[in-house]
C-alpha positions, 0 to 999 in steps of 0.5 A: 042859707048860711056858710059854716067854716069847718076843717079850713073850708067854708060849706054851704048849709041849709036847715028847715023843719023841726023834730029829730035831725035828718042830715042829707048828703048828696053825691058827686056833681050835685048839690043840696038842691038834689034834696031840697026841691022834692024830698025836704018839703015832704020830711020837714013837717016831721024832722029838722032837715039839714042838707049841705053842699059837699066841698067843691060843690054848689056854693061850698068852697073848693079847697086844693085838696081833701076830697076823700070820704075821710075828709068829707066825714070830718066836714060832716062832723064839723057841721053837726058840732057847729049846729049842736046836733048830737046824733042824726039820721043820715041819708046819703046818695051815691058818693054821699053814701060813702061819706056817711058810712065813713062818718058812721065808722068813726062816730057810731054814737052820733048816728041814729040810722043810715039810709 
């Protein structure tokens, strides 16, 4: 599972499957395993699923600051840019929902759906 450097921070990212892009954003005190263990195997046959550890979570770096939904929305943009994803279905749980809503407000053209 690769590490991607965006916005001065290294983020742990995992992607599997093929088809339309679905990006999954976990909540506070979780990591990408929240999605990968049960949900991703069901969706990967039809979609390319990308999950990542928010900054300060899982294997991602812990910068001294920048833990707002605004900063994390920019991290999400950086991940999409780095992976060549023009637009995606975004799925957020708890705080991850705040991150994808902030992202959608800033970059509506890059959002297919929000869940």
